[in-house]
N, C-alpha and C positions, 0 to 999 in steps of 0.2 A: 454601463454597458462593458459588457467584457467580451472576450474575441470571439469572433467568430469568423467562417467561410463565407460569409455574404458579404462583406466588403470585400478581405483580403481574400488574395488572389488561389486559387487552385497550384498545391507545393509539388505539381507534377514536373512543371518545367524550371529551370533554373537559367537566370541570361551570366555570360561572361564576357562581354564584349559588347560593343555597339560600333558599329562604324557611320558615322551619320552622315548627309549631304544637302544643306539648306540653304533655299538660294529665297531672301525675302524679297516683296515686293512693295519699296514704300511710297510709289505713286497710288495702288490699287487696294495695301495693308490688307497685301496676302502673305503665304510663301506656298514654296514648293518641297517639297520633301523627299527623300531614301533613305534608307536606314538599312544596311544589314547585322542582323543581331545572330551573335556565337551564344548557342544553346547548349545545353544540356538537360535532355530527355528522360527524367525519371525513373517514369513508369509510361506502358503501352497509352497509347490514347489517339482520339480521330480526329483532335482540335487542342488548339493553342490558345489561354483567354489569356490577354494583357492589357494594362488599363489605356482607355486613349477616350479623349472627350474633344467636345466640338472639333473634331479632326475627320477627314475623310476618307479614308485609304482605298486609296485607287487601284493596283495591287497585291498579291500577296501569292509567295512563291516558297517553297523549303526543298535544300538539297540536305540528305543524309548523305553517309558512305554507303551506302547498301544499294544506292539506285539514282535513274536523271530524277532532275526534279520535276516537283511535284506542283500543282494551284491549288491556291484554296481559293475561301469567298468566305471573306468578316460580314459578323450581321453585332449587333448595337447592346448593349443591356446600359441606356443612357444613367439610369439610376444608382447605377453603381459601377458606373464611370471607364468600363467594359467596353473590349472587343472582343469576341470571339470565330478566333480564324479557324474556319474547317476546312479537313480534307478528305479529299473522294475515300481513302484507304487510312489502316491504323498507321501511326510512326511506330516504331521500336524504340526503348532506351536505346541512347548513345549521342554521339555529338551531331548537334546538324547547325543549320545558317537558315537563319528565318529574314526572305529580302520583305520588306514594305514602300509602294507605292502611297505619298498621301497629300494633301494640300491642307493650311490651316487659314482663317486667320489671324492678323495682326490686331490684337483687340483693341478696347481701349479702354480696361478694367484693371486695368496695369497686375494683372496676373499671366501666369505661362509665356508666349513669347508677344511681347504687345508694344504698341506704337507711343510715344513721347512727342510730342508737339512743344514747341519752343519758338522764340524769336531771335535774329541771331543780329551779330553787331551792325549790321548794316536795316535793320531793321524785317528785312523777310522770316516768310511763316518758314519752317525748318520741320523734318522728321528722326528722330530714330528712333532705332528697335535695339531691344533689351527684354534680359527673363527677368523671371520673377517664378522659379520652384516652390519655395517653401510655403506651405507642407506636402499639398499633390498636385501641385499644376504642370511640374513636364510632363505629365499625360496629353498636354492641351498644345504641346510644341513638339511633340516625336510621339508615336507608339513603343509603352517601354512597358517594365515590370517596378510601378512605382510605391516601391518597397522600401525605406529605410536601411533593413538585413539583406537585402537583391543588391550588393556593390557588386559593380564589373566596372570593364577601361570602356573608355572613351575615348574615341579618334572622331576629330572633327571637324569638317569642310564646311565653308562657308562660299555662297557665290553672291559678290558682291558689287555694285559700281563702283570705278576704279579710282575714283575720288574718293570712297568715303575707306572709313576704318575700320578692320574688322578684329575681335578681341573677346576672346573665352578664355577656359584655363590655364588652357599650357599653350608656350611661345609659339608661336610661328616655325613649321617643317617645311615647308615648302609656301611660294606665290607664282603663280600662271598668269600670264596678261592675255584676254582677248578680244578688241575690238571693241571696249571702252568697258569691260568687266573683268576682274578677278579674281582667281579662286583664290583663298585662302584655306590651306589644311595646315592643321593644329598636329601637334606632336600626340602622342598617346596619355593619357593619366593615368595615374596610377587608381586600382580598384576604389572607387567611390558611388555615394547613391545619387539617387535621379539627383535629386533637390536639390543636390550641390554642384549642377550643371549650372549652366551659365555662358553668352554669348549677349555682342551687342557689334551696332552697325551703326554707322554715321559720323558727318563730320564731327572728327573726336582726334585730341591733339593731347598730348602728356608730356611732363617733365621727369625726367627720369634718373637717379641714380644706383649706383650700385651699395651692394652694403658689405662691410666688412668683413663678411664670409660668404660675400660672391654674388648674394641673390639681385638680381634685377626688381630693383622698385620704383617703379609707375606711377605718379595718380595722371588719373584722366578727365578729361571736363571735354563742354563741346569747344569747337573752335574760337580762339577768341579768349577764355576764362583759365586757360590751364595754368599760369602764369598764378593763379589764386591756391594754385595746387600746391604750391614750395611749403608752408607751416607745417600739410600735415604729409609731407611726402621727410618732412626732418622730423615731426615726432614717430610720425612707422621705421624709417630707419633703426635711430632708438629703440625703441620697444620692443623691434629685433634683435637687436641684442639680447633685450633683458629675457624676453619670451626665450631663443638661445639657449643662456643659461640656465635658465629657472627650470624649462623641463627635462634638459639634461638629452635632449634628441629634435638634432637642426632641423631647420625647417625643409623640410622633405622637396618642395616643388623649386624647378630652379628661376620661376620669376614669383612677384606677386604683382596683381595689378587689382586700382583702387579708381571704381569710377563712377563722378557724379552725373547722376542718370536725372534731368530735366522733370519727369513724371516719376514718381516711385511710392509703392503703399508704404514703406512699414519705414523706419531710419533707416535701418543698411542692410544686409545681408548676405554673411559667408559664404560665398561662393568660394570654393578650394582654389584659390591661385588668381582669384578675380571677385572682388569684392564690391559690389553694388549699394549705391548710399543717394539719399537725397542730394540735394546740392547744398544743402546750409550744414550738411552734418560733414561735406568732407573739404568743404571751399570758405578760405579766408580773405579778405580785402585788407592790406594794407592798413588803409581808410576809413574803412565802412563796418570791419567784422568788428566786437564786441568782446568784452573779456570773459561774460558768459558763454559767449558760441567759439573763441580758441579752447572752454574747457570742454565743449559738450562735444566737437571735434575731437581733441584729442581723449576722449572718454568712447565715442561709439565708436574711430580706432582701433583702441586698444583691444574692445570685446570683442572686437569680429576678428579682430589678428590672436585673440586666444582660440577660438575655435580654431584656427586653422589644423592645434595640436586636442584639441575637448568637444568634438563636433562631427569632425573631418579627418582627420586624420583616426582617431576614435570614434565611434558614430552610436547614437542611441541603439538600440534591437530592435524597438516598436514608438511611437509617439509615445507611450504610457510616461515613457524615460525620459522626455524631453525634458526635464529639470537639466539634466545632466550634464546635456551642452548649456542650456539658457544660463543658470541659477550657476554655473561653474564659468561660466566666460564673464557675467555680471561681475563675480566678486573675485575673478582674476583681471579685468581688466582694471579693475579700481586697484587692485595692486599695486600693476604696475605703476598706471599714474599716479599713486602716490612716493613710490620711487624716484619717478623722472621728476615731479612739480613737488617735494616733500611739505611745499609753503602754501600749499592750498590747500590744507586738510582736510585729506581726502573723505579717511573717515571719518569724521562727525558731518562730513556731508551725507555720505552714502546712511546715514541715520535718518535724514530726511528724503532724501531720495528715495531709500531700499527698504531698510527697514520698517519705519514710520507708515512709509504705502505700503504692501505688507498686509504689516497689524490692523489696518485700518480696513483690508478687503478679508482679512482673515478672522476677524472678530463674530461677522457675518453665519449665523445660521447655513446660507444657500455658498459656505466658499464649498470645498474641493482641497484632498489630498495633493503633497507634491507630486507624488507617485498615483496618478490619475490612468483607468483605466479607458479606452476610449475605443472606437473600433469605426465610426463614419467620420467622411471627411471634415461636416459640419464641423463634427462635437471635437476636432485636432487642433482646430482654429481657436473653439474657444481654449483648447491650454495655454497659447500667447497672454497673459499675463500676471499680477503683481504676484502668484501662487509659483510660479513657474520661474520666476524671471530672481522677483524680488527676496523673496520666501526665501526659496534656495540657497538663495547667497547667504541671506543673514544666519540660516544654520549653519551654512558652509564654515563663517568668519565662528559663530559660536564655538565651531566644535575645533576649529585650528587654535583657537584660543585654550581653551580645554586640554588638549594632546599635548602642543606645544610647533611649533612653526618648524622645525628640523624635520619630526616623525611623519612633521606630516606633509611635506615637499617628497621628504623618500616617494611614500606611501602613491605621492601621484606620480612620479617619475618608473614605479614600478609598474602602476596601473598600466600607463601610456604605455611601455615596452612588450609590456604582455599581450597588450590587445589591438599594436601598433597595425593598423589598414584591417581593423573588423570592425565588427561588433562587438557591444558590449551590456549590463546593467546593474543597476542601483549596487546590488548586493557582490558582483565584480569590483566595485570603487571599496568599496566597505572593509571586502577583503582585502584587499592589498594595503591599505591606511590601521585596518587592524594588525596587521601582521608587522608593520613599521612604526606601529606603539606602541602595542603590547594593548593597547584595549580591547573594554569589546564594542567596537565602531558600530558593527552591528546592531548589534542590540540597541542600545542610543537610540541610535538615529532613526530607525527606523519608527521609534513613538516620534518624532519632526514628522517622516516623510509619509507614512502611510495613513498619519489620523488628519482630519482636519483640525483646524483648529490650536491653540495655543493657550498656557494657564495662563491667570494672575496668581499669584502669591502674595498672599497674606498673612504679614508679619506680629507677630505681640513680641515683645520685647520686657524684658528684668534688667534692673539694672542695679548693681548693690557691692558694696563694698569694692569699689572698683570697677566692679567690672556688668557687663552685658551682655544677656543671653537672648540669643532671636530664637523663636518659633517659626517656624513657616507652614503655610497648609497651601496646598494647590488645587486650585477646579478650573473648567476650561472659564478662558472670558469668551462672554458675546457679547454683544449693542446687547438682546431681546432683553439681558436684568431690565434695561429701563420700564418695561411692561410692567415688570411685578412690582406689590407693594413694600413690602421690609422682609429684610433676610433672606433674599434670592438664592439660590443653589442654583447649576446646572443641574439637565435635565441627562446628564448621563456621568461614567464613573471613568474616564476615562481618565490616565496618567502617565507622564509626560518624564522621562528620563531626564533635569534638570539639574544644569552646571551654572550651579548657585556661587557666585563672585560677592565678594561681602569686603567694603570699604569702610572705614571709619574717622572718628577726626584726630581719634589715638589710636589705629593701627591702621597697616599697611592691609595692601589685598591679600586675600586669603577664596578660596575655592574651595568648595565641596560639592560633588556629585549626588542632587535628589532623587533618590526610584522609588521614596514610596511618597502617599497621600497628606503624610504629614512627616514633620524630620522639627531635631532642635539640633541645632549647631552648638558645635565648643564655644563654651565664651566667650568674646571678646577681651581682651587683658589692659590694663594703660598700656603707653609707649615711652617712661620717662617724660621726666621732663619737666615734672608734675601734673601730665596730663592722664584723666582716667577713663574709662570707656562707659560712665556709667552718667558722665557730663556733658556730651558731646550726639553729633551727630552720627550716622551711621545711615551705610546705602548700600539698597542691595542691588544685584546688576550692577556691580563698578563699572563702569565707562558703556554701559548699554551694550558689551558682546553679545548679551543671551538674547531670547527670541522671546520675550514675554513681559507681562505686565509686572507690577506693583504696589500693595495696595498697600497704607502708614496707617498707622494706630495718627488722631490728633496732634498728639504732642512731639510725635517723632516730624512728622510732616509741618509742624510750626521747626523746630529741630533745622530741617534741611533749608527750609524758607531763608531762615536765618543766615544758615549759612550758605546760599545762594547772595544774598545781599551783602556780604562779607568777604567777598572773592573764594570763599575755599573749597569748595567742587570744584572740578576740574570739568571740561569744557561740557565734555559726553556728558557726566554727572547732569549738569545742570539742561541741559536738553534734554536726558531724558526725564527728568519728573515731571518737567512741562507736558508732557507728550503722555506719559502716564498716567497726568491729574487731568487731563482734558479727556482723556480715554474715558476715563473712570465717569468723569462729569455724563459726558454722552450715554453712558451705561448704566444713570441713574445711580452711581454707587458713589458717587458724593456728587456733592449739591453744587450746581452751578457756579454759585458766588464762591465755595471753597477755593475754584479754581482762580475766577477775577482775583481774588484777594493773595494769591500764590504770586499769580501774575504780576503784583503790583512789586515784588520784590527784581524782577528782573527789569526796572527802570534806567539802572545803572552799566547795563547788561553792552558788550561789544562786540558779544562775536557774530561771526555770520548766518552762521548753520541755525544758534541756536535764535536769535533773528528769526530766521527761515521757517522755524516749528512755528516761533511764538505765533507769529500773521497768518500762518497756514491754518493756527487751532482760533485766531479773532475772525479770519475770512470766515470758516465753517459754524462760526457764532451770528455774525453777520447774517450770513445765509438761511436761518433757523431765524431769525427775529424780524429777515424782511417786512412782513406783513405786520409786526406789531407794533401797537405802539409806545410799549419801552423805544424802540430801533433807535430813536435818536441820541436816547441819554446813552446806549451804547455807543454810536458813533462818538459820540464825545468822551465817555470812558475811553475808549480807542485812542482816539488822538491825543490825552492825557499821557497816556501811558509807551508812546510813539514819540513825545514831538521830545524831550529831550535825545533821544539819540538820532531824530530829524533833523534838531540843531547842530548836532556836533558833523553829521556826517557833510551836510550843508548839497550846495548844485552843481559849490564848482569843484572839479576834481584837483588832489595835490599833486604837484608832480612828482616822479617817481615811485607812488604810493603804491602798496601792495594789492595785486591778483585780488585779493578777498573784500578788499576796501573797497573796490572798485564793486562786487559784484551787492555789496551790502546797502551802498548808496543808493544801486537802483531799485532791492527790494524797500529799504523803507521809506525812500518819496513817492514809491507805487503805497506801500500801504495804507501810507498818510493821507495822500490825494483818494485814494478809494471808502477812505470811511470819512471822507469830507473837508478837508482842510480846507479852508480856503488859499490861504497863502498857497498854498502848493499845488493848488489846482490853478491861481492867479499866473501863478513862471510855469507851469507847464504849457498853460493858454500863452506865456508872450513865447517861450522860446518853440513854438511849434512855427510859429508867426516868425520867428528867426529862423528857423532853416527851410519854410517855403522860398523864401532866398536865397539862402547861401548853407546847404546842407554840412556844410562841415564847422558851419557855428553851432551847432549841439555835439558833443561825444557822442560816439556812435555806443558806450555804455547805459548814455542814457537814453537814449532815443526809447524804445519801447516805453518807456515809462512816460516821457514825454505824449508822444501817438494816446498812449490809454486814458492820459487823464485831461488830456485838452480835449478829446471825444468829448468824454462825463459832461465835462460842461461846454459844450462847442454844439452848433447852432449849421443847419443846413450848407450857410460858407464855408467852415471848415469840414466840415463832410465834403462839399464837394472840392473843394481844397485839397484834402486827403486821398481821395479817389484820384484827382489828377497826377500826383505824385507818384502814387502806386502805380499810375499805367507809364509813366516816363522813367519809374528803378528800371534796373538790367539784373539787379542783385537779391537775387531771392531769398536771401535774410533780410535786405529793409523790405520787400516786396510780406515776409510772412511778419514783422513788426507793423508793419501799417497795416495789415490785415488784425491782425489782433486789436488796433487803436479802432478799427470801421467796427468795431462789432461793439462795442462801450455806449454810444452814442444813446442817450435816454430817447432822445423822439421815438414813436413810435414807428412815423411811415420812414422815416429813417434804417429803423432796426431792419423794416422786413423789406425794406430795399437793396440794403443791405445781402440778409441771406437769399433774394432773387439773383442777385446778380453772381452766386459763388457758384452756382449751376448752369453757368454761361463759360465762356473761354476767357472770361476775364481773370476766372479763378482756375486750377490747377486743381485737379480731380483730387489730389490728395489732400492738398489745402481747405478744400471746400468743410473737411471732416471739421478742422479746425475750428472754420467761423461757426458751424451753427455750436458749435462745443460750449466757444467763448460767449456768445451768445447768450445762450443758454445759463452761462453764470453769471450773468452782471447780472442780475436779477429783474431787472423788469425787462429783460426780453428772455425769460426764459417760459412764461406763456407762449410767446410769438415765437419762438423757435420751436415748441411743441406744437403749435398749430403745423409751420410752415414742414414740418418733416411730415406730418399727417398727409396735408394736404398734396403734400409729392413722393407716399412712401413707396410706388412705381418705379421712378427714380433713382430714391434712395437705394431699393432694394434690387436692381440694377447695378447702379454699383458698386455698393459694397457688401450684398450679403450671398449667401452659400458659400460661406468662408474665410468671406473679405477682412483685411484685417481691422475696414475703417465699423460696422455695425456694431461693434460691443461701446466704441465709445458715445456712439448714437442715442445709443437705448440706453446709455448711463445716464446720458442730460436729462431725464423725469427721477431719475433717484432725488434732486432738489424738493420739490414738490412736497406742499404739509400738510393739505388739506384731504380730509376724507373725500369730498370730492373730485378731485384730482384721480386722488387712489383708485376710485371706482376709475374713472378713466381709462389713466393707463392699461388696468387690468384686461377694460372688455376688450380697447384697443388692439391689442397682442393674442388675445385670444378669437381674435377676429382676424389678427394678422398675424399667424407664426412666425416665428423668428427664426429655426433649425441653430444656422450659426452663430443665434446669439441666447440662445432658450435659460443658459444659467443666467446672463448679463439679468432679463429679462425678470427671474425669479428674483435678484439680489438686489437690483433698482424699486420692485414690490417691497421688498422688508422695507429698506431705507427710507419709505416712503410712512412705513407704519411706521419706525423707529424714531424718525422724526414730528408723528401726528402725535405720538407717546412722551415724550422727550416734550414737547409742547408742555403738554397737560400736564404735566410733573415737573418745570420750572417757569410757568409762569409769570406765577401772581407775586411766590419769591421773586424772584430773578429782578421782575418789574416795581417791587416795593425798594430792593434792596440800590436799581440804578437811579430811580429817581428822587431814593432817599438823600 
């Protein structure tokens, strides 16, 4: 949809400051509020419309400079999420103060101002209250102008029980005690958007330290858990130094709080000066946290801290530019982590976690551009996907590689300086980068942000007289090619400006900007020492810095496959070659058997990132073949492929081994067991028994694999033991690992029991999403999870609908189906049960089911013959 005033507020009034006072009641889950809003009336009006939903405005009055206060009356438009205050006479243009009193509910849906339940160290049930306002839920906590461009200053006062902590964006300015309660007034914020406002009230404590630049850094958690914030405290202090230097603008607030909230919808939220997190994305236990969790904490803290500049200091003007916030924070967050931990090989992990994820989603016809027009709040929620985060981050990485790190950084600094404390658009960023680099950045990048999808580059190679000449043709990559017969061509004439980076056995990396559908590159020459360019491999999209696929002629693919086996290709190129080949296989442009032949060349692979990509592809193939007679043979193929690396990593960690080795071991063993390796499954079952007796007997890095694989071969007694341990552990990270295992039992009654328990107090609201998703991904649990969702759709929609973060993930579980009957069933269900908050995801899931059916029709016979031969 294009912008309209149907959802946006009338432009006749603008806020400049909010004086907000809230009194939450954690016993009755309500709150009372007062707010004085300094406004500028821009044109004569007899009413003022602002955002409010699930609030009862009990009083309204307006004070202007031209007379006494006038009382207004509130009416509501629930569909538009607005309240209109009508006054008895027309208000003249000029400054005024709108004063409102209101009440609201501390809801249990993780939106707005909400309650979070937990059990303390003494086993007592406790509650705290916290906020989640992005994208459009500040209006559930106070009447406000809830649009990102309407920045204002906020002065927050919280009235809370004296024993509880109160935290907001700014430091405390004053605390007044009064008969068991305290009134905490916080300093006034700089101008900021409503969705960045935050506050929390509860029995929370912190660990703290001042940075080199004087910023107070604090990590908050429920009382008794605060020491688990030490790792995040150290990481955040180091990150602050890095960001202050990189951006050239010191962090502008006097303090930065990080809050671990027991119930939290997203992974984290970048509220300015008061970042909120799920507990497992902030807290690290010295004895029970895995290497993967430590990396996750560093990555998410880095992402959120990057937002303090890119998103908070400078904010998108409207939600169509959400990617300006999220893509940049994703890319910049990883850049900072790579600077702090270069041994983690972060950019090759980025190829799996971000670039690969985005390429998969953007290969669908039902994808969307990075810059997407949105209007309705439900539509805004759908933008929080792999396009706005991961595709945007990937094209930013591509741009930096093309124009150079120094010009890119100079452009970013100029952009932040010019727009600090204001709002900006994508074109503003391109303008700053173009001026710094001398490159036509806007022209190049518009082809990536304004157009849906991406190209695949089909190459032809002429080799003669020591030279190799590459001809390249681009067209849009689409998985729907699998539905065609031969020589599929995209049905659009989209052209991208593609930075083509090429490396070869005989030649260093070169780059060319491809601006037309077809281009012939300058010949690659030999590089001395007897090397010639006509007898060795060449790799297009060297190091996988570009956001596109590459399709090679058979002879060139064979050369590259040999280079994988000989170790001549870089890690990024080995990873990209396998990932591109699998994507082309899924699109019907490469026989599935060709991918399996290529994968055999990776038997000697040792890179964690490469194996993460390969095992993801094997898991996807296993899903497609799960109902086929050839599935057993495919499982055997996968076990044979993984056996050498499985034997190499083993079950026993080596003293002082690296971070990546721990990640590799966990991934490979989990993959081996998932493909039915009986030795691995038996070992996992034995280790779970050891864990039940003594949790320290199993290293934290192996627990997820152990729990998951023990469940796959487990029975009802194993199931009961796993739930028993889940009930006794108080570390959320461990609870999440155990829940992941509990979704993998293959007995239908146990799978259903886990799903039923996920909607009780035994499982947190945000973790129930993962339970349903993982059950559906387990193969045998897909049908059970689908039936559970349909049977409980009213509760699913109450919890996660209306723009909530979880609904898209739940709808996506249907995308694994592979039969026409299920396609018809899914289509009918969502026709009968419209889901505006996940409408695009419904279309994407239906498209994926059609693609699955077509892929099996195209590959079933040849693949079966190859696997069974």
